[in-house]
C-alpha positions in Angstrom: -57.4 -25.1 45.5 -58.2 -28.7 46.4 -61.5 -30.5 46.4 -61.7 -30.3 50.2 -60.9 -26.6 50.3 -63.6 -26.0 47.7 -66.1 -27.8 49.8 -65.1 -25.7 52.8 -65.6 -22.5 50.8 -69.1 -23.7 49.8 -70.0 -24.4 53.4 -69.2 -20.8 54.3 -72.0 -19.7 52.0 -74.4 -21.6 54.2 -76.4 -23.5 51.5 -79.4 -25.7 52.4 -78.5 -28.4 50.0 -75.0 -29.6 49.0 -74.1 -32.0 46.2 -70.6 -33.5 46.5 -69.8 -35.3 43.3 -67.8 -38.1 44.9 -66.4 -38.9 48.4 -63.0 -40.4 47.6 -60.7 -39.5 50.4 -60.6 -39.1 54.2 -60.6 -35.3 54.3 -63.7 -35.0 51.9 -65.5 -37.7 53.9 -64.9 -35.8 57.2 -66.1 -32.5 55.8 -69.1 -34.1 54.2 -70.2 -35.8 57.4 -69.7 -32.7 59.5 -71.8 -30.7 56.9 -74.6 -33.2 57.2 -74.3 -33.1 61.0 -74.9 -29.4 61.1 -78.3 -29.6 59.3 -77.4 -29.5 55.6 -79.0 -31.9 53.2 -75.9 -33.5 51.6 -76.1 -35.7 48.5 -73.0 -37.6 47.3 -71.7 -40.7 45.5 -69.3 -43.3 46.8 -67.7 -46.2 44.9 -68.9 -49.5 46.6 -70.3 -52.9 45.4 -73.7 -52.3 47.0 -75.7 -50.1 49.3 -74.7 -51.9 52.5 -71.0 -51.5 51.8 -71.3 -47.7 51.9 -71.2 -47.8 55.7 -68.1 -49.9 56.2 -66.5 -47.8 53.4 -66.9 -44.6 55.4 -65.4 -46.4 58.4 -62.4 -47.2 56.2 -62.2 -43.4 55.6 -61.7 -42.9 59.3 -65.2 -41.5 59.9 -66.3 -42.3 63.5 -69.2 -44.8 63.7 -71.4 -42.5 65.8 -71.1 -39.8 63.1 -72.1 -42.3 60.3 -75.0 -43.5 62.4 -76.1 -39.8 63.1 -75.9 -38.4 59.6 -76.8 -41.1 57.0 -80.5 -41.6 56.3 -80.4 -43.5 53.1 -78.0 -45.3 50.7 -78.9 -46.3 47.2 -77.0 -48.9 45.1 -77.4 -48.7 41.4 -76.2 -50.5 38.3 -77.1 -49.9 34.6 -78.3 -52.8 32.5 -79.2 -52.9 28.8 -82.9 -52.9 27.8 -84.3 -55.5 25.5 -85.0 -54.2 22.0 -88.8 -53.8 21.7 -88.7 -54.5 18.0 -87.3 -58.1 18.2 -88.3 -59.2 21.7 -89.1 -62.9 22.0 -90.3 -65.2 24.9 -88.1 -67.9 26.4 -88.4 -70.3 29.3 -86.2 -70.3 32.4 -85.2 -73.8 31.4 -83.4 -72.3 28.4 -80.9 -70.5 30.6 -80.1 -73.4 33.0 -76.6 -73.9 31.6 -75.9 -70.2 31.7 -77.2 -69.9 35.3 -75.0 -72.8 36.5 -71.9 -71.2 35.0 -72.6 -67.6 36.1 -74.1 -67.6 39.6 -73.9 -69.6 42.8 -76.1 -72.6 43.4 -78.0 -70.7 46.1 -78.7 -67.8 43.7 -79.7 -70.2 41.0 -82.1 -72.0 43.4 -83.6 -68.7 44.4 -84.1 -67.8 40.7 -85.9 -71.1 40.1 -88.0 -70.8 43.2 -89.0 -67.2 42.6 -90.0 -67.5 38.9 -90.4 -71.2 38.1 -91.9 -71.6 34.6 -92.9 -68.0 34.0 -91.6 -66.7 30.7 -88.6 -64.4 30.3 -87.6 -62.5 27.2 -84.6 -61.7 25.1 -83.9 -59.7 21.9 -83.4 -61.8 18.8 -81.5 -59.1 17.0 -82.7 -56.7 14.3 -81.7 -53.6 12.3 -82.8 -51.2 15.1 -80.5 -52.8 17.7 -77.7 -53.7 15.2 -78.3 -57.4 15.9 -77.4 -57.1 19.6 -80.9 -57.7 21.0 -80.6 -54.6 23.3 -81.6 -50.9 22.8 -81.2 -48.3 25.6 -80.4 -48.8 29.3 -82.3 -48.9 32.6 -81.1 -48.9 36.3 -81.5 -51.7 38.8 -81.5 -50.5 42.4 -81.5 -51.3 46.1 -82.6 -48.7 48.7 -81.2 -49.1 52.2 -83.0 -47.0 54.8 -81.1 -46.5 58.0 -83.2 -47.4 61.0 -82.4 -47.8 64.7 -81.2 -51.5 64.3 -78.9 -50.5 61.4 -77.6 -47.5 63.4 -76.7 -49.9 66.3 -75.0 -52.2 63.9 -72.9 -49.3 62.5 -71.9 -48.2 66.0 -70.8 -51.8 66.7 -68.8 -51.7 63.4 -70.8 -54.5 61.8 -69.7 -55.7 58.4 -71.6 -55.2 55.1 -73.2 -58.7 55.1 -74.7 -58.1 58.6 -76.0 -54.7 57.5 -77.4 -56.2 54.3 -79.2 -58.9 56.3 -80.8 -56.3 58.6 -81.9 -54.2 55.6 -83.5 -57.2 53.9 -85.3 -58.1 57.1 -86.6 -54.5 57.2 -88.0 -54.9 53.7 -85.2 -53.9 51.3 -85.3 -55.5 47.9 -81.7 -56.5 46.9 -80.4 -55.3 43.6 -80.3 -58.9 42.2 -84.0 -59.3 43.0 -84.9 -56.0 41.5 -83.1 -57.1 38.4 -84.9 -60.4 38.3 -88.2 -58.5 38.6 -87.3 -56.3 35.6 -86.3 -59.5 33.6 -89.7 -61.0 34.5 -91.4 -57.8 33.3 -89.6 -58.1 29.9 -87.5 -55.0 30.4 -84.1 -56.7 30.4 -82.6 -60.3 30.3 -81.4 -62.5 33.1 -78.1 -62.8 31.3 -77.7 -59.0 31.4 -78.6 -58.9 35.2 -76.1 -61.6 36.0 -73.4 -60.0 33.9 -73.7 -56.7 35.7 -74.1 -58.1 39.2 -71.0 -60.2 38.9 -68.8 -57.7 37.1 
C-alpha cells in the first residue's frame, strides 16, 4: 500500500472533499490534480518558500501547465513566529533596530520598512518569569494569500517563474508575507527581529 494507491482507493469512494496531507512526488501530484479536475474540493500542503512558488513546484512535478491553471484556486503561504510576552512588553523605536536591519535584510527591504513605518513604535519582550526571560510566549502565523485569476492562469500556462507570479499577485492586491509580518510587528503582536528571522531562514 503506497500513498498514491491509498489516494486512488479514497477517490473510488467518491468523497466531496479530500485532504491530502502533503504532495511530495509526481504520482501523488498527478492524482491530486486529476481529483480536483473532476469536481472534488481538494486541500493539500506543499513544501515551498512562498505561495507563488507553489505553481512552478507543481510544474517540476511534471503536472501540465493547463491542468495547474484549471484546478488551483488559491495558494496560502504560512510561517509561524513567536508572540511577544504580554507581561513584559516594552516599546521601542525603529531606530533601535537599524543595525539589525542592515545586517539581516537587503537594502530594498530595509528602505521599505523605514518608508512604511517611519517613527511609529514597535515592541519587544524584556524577559520575565512567565516567558523564562525569552521575551516571547506563544506563536502566531504570518500569511500571504494568492488568489488565482485569469492573468495568473495565463502566466502559469506560459510557465512564468515564481517572481513573475508574485508580481502579478501583488498587483492584484496580495499582501506579501513580509508585509503581513511587519503589520503584526506594528500591532505589537511580534517583533521585527522575529519576522526577519523566520522570513530569511
